[in-house]
Each structure stands twice: as C-alpha cells, then as structure tokens.
C-alpha positions, 0 to 999 in steps of 0.5 A, a space after each residue: 798174580 793177575 792171570 792171563 790168556 793169549 789166543 791165535 787160532 788157525 781156521 784148520 787147527 781144531 781139536 784132534 788135529 794132526 797139524 797145528 801153526 804153534 802161535 808165534 804172533 801171540 808168542 813173541 807178544 809173550 816173550 817181549 811183555 815178560 822182559 819187564 819187571 813189572 809184569 813178570 810181578 804182576 802177571 801170571 801167564 796161563 795159557 797159549 789158546 791155540 786149537 779151535 777148541 769148543 768155546 765152553 770146553 775153553 771158558 770152562 777151564 780159565 781160572 779168573 782171568 784178569 786179561 784175554 788177548 786175541 790175535 785177530 785175523 781174518 780166519 779167527 775173527 767170529 772165533 775170537 768174537 764167540 770165545 771173548 763174549 763169552 769170556 766176559 759173560 762168565 767173568 765181566 772184570 776180565 780185560 778184552 784187548 783185539 789186535 791183529 791185521 783183522 781190528 780195523 783202524 778205527 772205533 768199529 769193533 768196540 762199536 760193534 762188540 760192548 765185551 771188547 775192551 781194548 783194541 791194539 793198532 798195528 805191531 803189537 810188542 811194545 804196545 801190548 807190554 807197556 798196555 799190561 805195565 798200565 794195567 798193572 800200575 794204574 797208569 792212564 790209558 791215554 799213555 799207552 801209543 797204539 790203542 782204541 778204549 772207551 773213556 768217560 767221554 766215549 770212544 779214545 784213540 791214542 797217539 801213534 807210534 811205529 815202532 823202529 827196531 825187532 830187538 825182541 825176544 824169541 819165542 821159541 827161544 824163550 822157551 815160551 812153546 816147549 810146553 806146546 810141544 811136550 802137550 801135544 805129541 800127536 800134532 807135527 807142529 808147523 811154524 812161523 819164520 820172520 826174518 824181517 818185518 814191512 815192506 817198502 811197496 805201497 801196493 793198495 790192496 795190502 795193509 802194509 802199504 799203509 805203513 810208513 815205517 821202513 823194513 826192519 831186520 831181525 838179528 841174523 844171530 838170532 835167526 840162525 838159532 831159531 832155525 836150529 830150534 825148528 830143526 831140532 824141534 821137528 817142525 814139519 812145514 816153516 811159513 815165512 812172514 817176510 814179505 820180500 824174502 830175497 829183498 837182502 844178500 843176507 837171506 842166501 845165508 839164511 836159505 843155506 842155514 835151512 837147506 843144511 837143517 834139513 840135511 842134517 835132521 830132516 826138518 824141517 821137512 818144507 817151506 813157503 816164502 815170500 819172495 822179493 819182487 824186485 832182487 830177482 838175482 838172490 831170488 834166483 840163487 834161493 830157489 837154486 839152494 831149496 830145489 837141492 833139497 826138496 825144499 820149497 815145492 811151489 818156488 820163486 813168485 813172479 807176481 804181477 796181480 794184474 798186467 794193466 797199466 789201467 790197474 797197475 796205475 789205481 794201486 800204486 804197483 809197477 811191474 818189471 819190463 815184459 822181456 825180463 820176465 820173460 828171461 827171468 822166466 826162460 832161465 827158471 825153466 832151463 835150471 828145471 826151477 819152479 816159479 809160479 805168477 799170481 794175479 788178483 781178481 777183482 782190482 779197481 780198473 779191471 775188465 774182462 778183456 784186460 784180465 784175460 789178456 793178462 792170462 794170455 800175456 802170461 802164456 806169451 811170457 813163457 808162464 805156461 805152468 802154475 799160475 793163481 788167480 786169488 779173489 781180491 779180499 778188502 783188508 779193513 786197513 788197506 787203502 783198497 778197504 778205505 770208504 773213499 777209495 771203494 766209493 771212488 772205484 764202485 766197488 761192492 763186496 759179498 762176505 764168503 765163508 773161507 774154505 780150507 783146500 785138502 784138508 779133510 771135511 771137518 765141520 767147523 763149529 764158527 765159520 769164518 768169512 773173507 771180504 771179497 771184491 765181485 763188483 767194481 765200476 769196471 767189471 760187472 758181476 756177471 764179468 766177475 763170475 765169467 772172469 773166474 770161470 775163464 780162470 778155472 778152465 784155463 788153469 786146468 786146461 793149460 797150466 794143468 796141461 790137458 790142451 796145454 799142447 794144442 793151444 800153444 800150437 795153435 798161438 804159434 802157429 795160427 795166431 790165435 790169442 791164448 785167452 781169445 782160445 780159451 774165451 772161445 771155450 767158453 761159448 762152445 760149453 754153453 752152447 753144447 750143455 748137453 757134453 761132459 766136459 760141458 757139464 763140468 763147467 756148468 758146475 764151476 760156473 754156477 760155484 762162482 755165480 753162488 760165490 758171487 751171492 756171498 752165498 755158502 761156499 761150497 766144498 767140492 770133492 772128488 768121491 776117489 779121493 774121499 773127503 778131501 777138498 779141492 779147488 775149483 780148477 783141480 776139481 776140473 782135472 781129476 773128473 777130466 782124468 778120470 774119463 780122459 777118453 770121453 773129455 777129449 772127444 767133447 773137445 775134438 768138434 772145438 779143436 777141429 775149428 780152428 783147421 789144423 792139419 789132419 797129420 798134425 792134428 793127430 799126433 797133437 791129439 796123440 802126444 797130449 793124451 799120453 804124456 799126461 801123468 795118470 794114476 798107475 800108469 807107468 808107461 806109454 809109447 806113441 807112434 809120432 810123425 812130428 817131433 812135438 815134444 822138442 818142439 813144445 821145450 823149446 818154447 817151454 825155454 824161450 827157443 822157439 823151432 817151427 814144428 819139424 816133421 820127424 817119423 819117430 817113437 815117442 816112449 813116455 815114462 812116470 819116473 814116480 807113478 802114483 798108485 792109486 787116484 788118492 796119491 794122484 790127487 795129493 803127489 800130482 795135483 796138490 804137491 806138484 800143482 800139477 802143472 810142475 807134476 802133470 807130464 811124465 818125467 821121462 821122455 826118450 826117443 826109440 
C-alpha cells in the first residue's frame, strides 16, 4: 500500500492553537478519491497535516510517503514550499503535488521549485482521483486532465476539462474529520460550508472570473446533514465558501437550517457568508433570519469595489443604481439589521480623487457604519494578474507579509505574503499612501463614529462633501504635527509608506489590550478613545473652521463625546438645546428633517458595558466592528 499525506494549513492554526479550521479542501479531495476502488486497493491514507507545525517535526513522523499533496493558498504557499522541499530531501521518491488557488496556470512553480513534481489546475476532485489512479496503475499522466508535469521533452500541460457536477462525497459525513476532533479535544474547530460553487460574474480581480463553468449546487440533503454534523460536533464558526450565498431561493431554507441548529445546540455559534450581489430580496430575508439568533455579526455585503465608472469598465463589473442602494441601506437600518460595504484600493483606472469620492458617496447612500477597503491582491489566476493586463495598466506590486489581526502576537516561523498593487498608471505610489491613510481616518472618525455627528451635519447643512471634510483633515494634521491626533496620523502614514515599499508589515498593539494585533483604523480608535478629551481638543480648531453656529457647535460637541461607548461607562446625561439624536437617526434611515431646536436632557445608556479595555477592544471594536457598536444603544429623553 502506498502511503499518502494531504496538507492544508491555515496561517493562524499553529501548534497550541485554540481555534483551527478543519481542512475541508483536502478532505473533499480525499473523500472523492477514496470512492475509487483502484485508490482503495493501492493507497493508505496516513494523515491530514493542518497545523503549522515545525517542518522537521512533520517530516520526522512521515512513514515512507509515496505522495504528498498540498492545497496552496496565499496564506500557506511559503510553508508548503519549505515542507515539500524537506520531504523531497528525505524521501526523494515521494511524488510532490501542488494544487489550489495560488498555483499559477502555467509552469512557473515547476520551473522555480525542482522538488515539485506535478501541478493540479482548477477544481481538484476529479483530477486528484484520476491522478492517483494513474500513478497506481502506471497509466500515462497525459491521460489525466488539468495537470502540468515534467516529461522527457520538458514541461507538459494536459487537456483542460471543467467539472460540471458537484456530486462528491462529503468529508464531514464520510467521517474523514472524526479522528481530528478526537485527537485534538483542546481545539475549538471551525468549518467550511460549501452549498454551491462558481460565480456568474467576471470580475477581473477575482480568479473565479476566468472560469467558464456555470454555478452549480451541492445536493440539498447533503447540506442539511452537514449542518447537523457541524452542530453535533460543536463547530464554533462556519465560513461560507459560496461566492454568492442568497443567489438561489433555496438559500433561505439553508439559512433556516443553520439558525435552527444554533437554537437547538448553541452551535455553530456564528458564521460568515459571501452574499449575492444581485438577489437582494433573498439576502434581506437571510439576514433577518440570522439576526434572530445573532448568527452573522457582519451582516449583508453590499459590495461596490469601486464607484468609478472607469474602474468598473476596466474590471468588467457593474453596480446597481445608486437610488437602489440608498433605499436598501435605509431598509436595513430601519430593521436594525447589519449591512456593510467593500471597496478595493489599487484597481486599474482609480485615482485619489475617484477613490475618496467613492467613500464620500458611500456615506451619501447611507453607509454610515461599516465599510472596508481592501488592498487589491494580484491573484495569479485572475485576469488582473495576467502579464498583458499588468502591462496595459502600469501595475506595480509588492509582496507584503500577511498579518492576522485580532490574534495574539504569534511569531510564525515561516511568513506568508500577499502580492498587492501599490501603483498603476492612474495612481502613483504617493497617492496610494494618501488613499490608504484617508480610508483609515475616515473609517475611524465616521464609520467608528468619533466625528460622525459633525460631518453629517456639515454635509447636510453646509454642503461640505464628506471626502472634502476628511481630505482637509489630512492637511490639518500635516500642518499641525505636534498634536496628539497628528502624531497618530503620522504613525499610520509611516506604516502605509512601509507597506507600499514592501517593508516588513509591522504589528500594531494597544497596550491596555495586551498582545492582540489591531488593524490601523482600530489602532487609531483605541488610542483616541483612551485620550478622548485630548483628541477633541486637537480637533476644535479644524471643526470651527467650518463656521458652525456656536450654540449648535457646542451641542454637537457635547453629544459627540457623550454618545460614544467607553470602557466601564454605563450612562451619561447631557442637557442640549438641539435635537441632535433624532436629526441623526432620521438621516440614517434616509428620512432627513432639519435640525430642530428643542431644549431637553438626553439620557444615553450602554446596555452591555465593557468593564475594561480588553473586553472593549474585543466586543466593541472587533466583534462589533465598532461602526455598529460605537454608540450607546439605549437613548431616551427626560
């Protein structure tokens, strides 16, 4: 019997980890391969390698491996390469197979890594099964679809063939992970749930965009049984692998099954889905179902990626009409349901002006709470990663170390990297840096609420565009470098500059929260909240430059400071002359009414006060995404 090992590691799942993902991709490949009688009769499955163990330790316990198969992503590529090389050095006859999203659709991995023998391209269930059959029987590798390998005449690529069905056995239901759960009782396991595969969209930045196969559905009965399995096995967190959950009407029933499982057993505790970009009615129903059991803490995804028509044309993407999004966001806000938006920085055709105007437009549409901006990662199998596309748009990149936010300061022996775009023919590196810092500041002060009352008032009453408010703030920090707020700004700017040059991506800490790693905008928020009086004193000259009437300014100022949630603060009261709170809450649901002068006492309570900085950081800034949890939630008048 030929011994085989399958490797799928996550960047955060090191030895001693409290949480780890079950290796779903490797699992479904194994479950599929072992349906073959030839595989059963010729191979002995030895182990899933899913923790980032020491390379020497893994190799030392291997028993005469015939094949080691690696599932390769950006967060595992470097680890996989070093492990594969070490295996080949000790076991020269072992066949090393690489597949996964980070394996380019060419011969480059074979050219660069002489220890890799075979590459699998695209989906792997059929390919891995037929490859193992060929290796067992001596059949020519030429007959295996979707692989590259070395031949006597050089490198060879076999015929490409797409999988058209998803009728594959489940690694959960076939028992392939039962041993892991028994072996590691100290680990709280996370799992992948895949209900469909494929995407109808052709976005240039995504490697699904180059696939020609249509979206396919996994059997509904299988999905229901997998959810039950996850509930019974106390899976803490589910990541939805679908590209467009909610695209199909049956997804409502899947959502109900997930919610019912949590009600019955408490598991899974929470989940995260990538939602449909078009079927908003179904997604709305799903978010409502999840809200009832506090299941999806992030909420619906209303992704734009860019609001520039030029960029959208370059990346083959279309967004819905702005009025549609405005009404949809208002509907979510009225129901107190979560929805967040995404943009990507570095897309071809984007400029500093179009990027900042895009963020301003998000606020105009009603996205006042949570929005994310991601650096554009150059995926090897996406259209944006192809040489002709890179040349056409003047794309320049750096390899930036992946830092996992919100994890303890774990030093990984083998760093992993993303290749990110930091320059195009329409955005210089300097403008990329300023755009990055603009996002961090706007997210901290508007999305996270520290100056949201002021800039909403200025936009609606003084006609100050949101992007001009924050662009001017960057200039204010530059002109006043000695302010506390300015020093934070320059620290974040330096970090963005280092990232743009590919310098080691440093970790950001906030001492009262211990060794937890924070994103830049979270780092700003935590430091500003910790010295709130000083921060607001720094901002007074800038805010007063907009000539707000003094009595309104004073009310905005008192309200803005008081409404923010703070560690160990359960309640505060403010005597106000203007009804600031009703004014803002009306705007949140797209129901603007002029600011009313009304003397009253506003009582602001926090229904779940964080007792200390650690809990504040974890539950308000991290879990609450701050934008939803930033303000006290029980507000009444006396």
